[in-house]
C-alpha positions as CSV (number, residue, x, y, z in Angstrom):
1,X,147.2,-98.4,6.9
2,X,147.1,-99.8,10.4
3,X,146.4,-103.3,9.0
4,X,149.5,-103.1,6.9
5,X,151.6,-102.2,9.9
6,X,150.1,-105.0,12.0
7,X,150.7,-107.5,9.1
8,X,154.3,-106.3,8.7
9,X,154.9,-106.6,12.5
10,X,153.5,-110.2,12.5
11,X,155.5,-111.2,9.4
12,X,158.8,-109.8,10.8
13,X,158.1,-111.5,14.2
14,X,157.3,-114.9,12.5
15,X,160.5,-114.7,10.5
16,X,162.4,-113.8,13.7
17,X,161.0,-116.8,15.6
18,X,161.8,-119.2,12.7
19,X,165.4,-118.0,12.6
20,X,166.0,-117.7,16.4
21,X,163.8,-120.3,18.0
22,X,160.9,-120.3,20.5
23,X,162.3,-119.3,23.8
24,X,161.0,-116.5,26.2
25,X,164.0,-114.3,25.5
26,X,163.7,-114.7,21.7
27,X,160.0,-114.0,21.8
28,X,160.5,-110.8,23.9
29,X,163.4,-109.5,21.7
30,X,161.4,-110.5,18.6
31,X,158.3,-108.5,19.6
32,X,160.4,-105.5,20.5
33,X,162.5,-105.6,17.3
34,X,159.4,-106.2,15.1
35,X,157.5,-103.2,16.5
36,X,160.6,-101.0,16.3
37,X,161.3,-101.9,12.7
38,X,157.7,-101.2,11.6
39,X,157.6,-97.9,13.5
40,X,160.9,-96.8,11.9
41,X,160.5,-98.2,8.4
42,X,156.8,-99.1,8.0
43,X,155.9,-96.0,6.1
44,X,158.4,-96.5,3.3
45,X,156.6,-96.7,0.0
46,X,156.9,-99.7,-2.1
47,X,157.2,-99.3,-5.9
48,X,154.3,-101.0,-7.7
49,X,152.3,-101.7,-4.5
50,X,149.7,-103.5,-6.5
51,X,152.1,-106.4,-6.9
52,X,152.5,-107.1,-3.2
53,X,149.1,-108.8,-2.9
54,X,149.7,-111.3,-5.7
55,X,150.3,-114.7,-4.0
56,X,151.8,-116.3,-7.2
57,X,154.8,-114.0,-6.8
58,X,155.6,-115.7,-3.5
59,X,155.4,-119.1,-5.1
60,X,157.8,-118.0,-7.8
61,X,160.1,-116.6,-5.2
62,X,160.2,-120.0,-3.5
63,X,161.0,-121.6,-6.8
64,X,163.7,-118.9,-7.4
65,X,165.3,-119.7,-4.1
66,X,165.5,-123.4,-5.0
67,X,167.1,-122.6,-8.4
68,X,169.5,-120.2,-6.7
69,X,170.6,-122.8,-4.2
70,X,171.2,-125.3,-7.0
71,X,173.3,-122.8,-9.0
72,X,175.3,-121.8,-5.9
73,X,176.1,-125.5,-5.2
74,X,177.1,-126.1,-8.8
75,X,179.3,-123.0,-8.9
76,X,180.9,-123.9,-5.6
77,X,181.9,-127.2,-7.0
78,X,183.3,-125.6,-10.1
79,X,185.4,-123.1,-8.1
80,X,186.6,-125.8,-5.7
81,X,187.6,-128.0,-8.6
82,X,189.6,-125.1,-10.1
83,X,191.4,-124.6,-6.7
84,X,192.1,-128.3,-6.2
85,X,193.4,-128.9,-9.7
86,X,195.8,-126.0,-10.5
87,X,196.0,-127.0,-14.2
88,X,192.3,-126.1,-14.6
89,X,192.1,-123.0,-16.8
90,X,191.2,-119.6,-15.3
91,X,190.5,-116.9,-17.8
92,X,189.1,-114.0,-15.7
93,X,187.5,-111.0,-17.3
94,X,184.6,-108.6,-17.2
95,X,181.6,-109.4,-19.5
96,X,178.4,-107.6,-20.2
97,X,175.1,-109.3,-19.5
98,X,171.8,-108.1,-21.0
99,X,168.8,-107.9,-18.7
100,X,165.1,-107.3,-19.3
101,X,164.4,-106.4,-15.7
102,X,163.4,-102.7,-15.1
103,X,162.6,-102.5,-11.4
104,X,165.2,-101.6,-8.9
105,X,164.3,-104.5,-6.7
106,X,164.5,-107.0,-9.6
107,X,167.9,-105.6,-10.8
108,X,169.3,-105.6,-7.2
109,X,168.2,-109.2,-6.6
110,X,169.7,-110.3,-10.0
111,X,173.0,-108.5,-9.3
112,X,173.2,-109.9,-5.8
113,X,172.4,-113.4,-7.0
114,X,175.1,-113.2,-9.6
115,X,177.6,-112.0,-6.9
116,X,176.6,-114.7,-4.4
117,X,177.2,-117.4,-7.0
118,X,180.9,-118.3,-6.7
119,X,183.0,-117.4,-9.7
120,X,181.0,-114.3,-10.7
121,X,180.8,-110.8,-9.2
122,X,178.5,-108.0,-10.3
123,X,180.6,-104.9,-10.9
124,X,178.2,-102.3,-12.3
125,X,174.5,-102.0,-13.4
126,X,173.7,-99.8,-16.4
127,X,169.9,-99.5,-15.9
128,X,169.4,-97.1,-18.8
129,X,170.7,-99.6,-21.4
130,X,169.8,-102.8,-19.5
131,X,173.3,-104.2,-18.8
132,X,175.0,-105.7,-15.8
133,X,178.8,-105.9,-15.9
134,X,180.1,-109.1,-14.4
135,X,183.6,-110.2,-13.4
136,X,183.7,-113.9,-14.4
137,X,186.4,-116.4,-13.2
138,X,186.4,-118.2,-16.6
139,X,185.2,-116.2,-19.5
140,X,183.8,-118.8,-21.9
141,X,182.3,-116.4,-24.4
142,X,182.2,-112.6,-25.0
143,X,179.0,-112.7,-27.0
144,X,176.4,-110.8,-25.0
145,X,173.6,-113.3,-25.7
146,X,175.8,-116.3,-24.7
147,X,177.1,-114.7,-21.5
148,X,173.6,-113.7,-20.6
149,X,172.4,-117.3,-21.1
150,X,175.3,-118.8,-19.1
151,X,175.3,-116.3,-16.2
152,X,171.9,-114.7,-15.6
153,X,169.1,-116.2,-17.6
154,X,168.4,-118.9,-15.1
155,X,167.7,-116.3,-12.5
156,X,166.2,-113.6,-14.8
157,X,163.4,-115.7,-16.3
158,X,162.0,-116.3,-12.8
159,X,162.6,-112.8,-11.6
160,X,160.6,-111.4,-14.6
161,X,157.6,-113.2,-13.1
162,X,158.3,-111.8,-9.6
163,X,159.1,-108.3,-10.7
164,X,157.0,-107.6,-13.9
């Protein structure tokens, strides 16, 4: 248990230093915040703790991040193009996307990824039936399989390897 808290403290501290830089003030604040976070939240249980120690999950997450960045850039260009050219069609609507993800963390990451991609917004998650309701700037299809393929499958196929 103590090793887990030490590991979490070091991990949070390293992330802090990467984001804020190596200066005396940042180091002191980073140490204080890292210890405080672990003391306050270090005992929270993780669902499926056995998956935390699998290093391939972290490699898949890095790949996921690259795919996510690519999709965000592509969607940004699409939305910017629609703004610059007012004659571009906009057909907004709410569509249903099927998901195979079952874990809360996987569903949350998928819904947030959809929301952070310009032109889409996750509105609701129906965990019992495996659907995410998404507001889409240009509804190309109302078929569930097609909307799933166009909106979420790029993310979901990787997330299924991270959150089995």
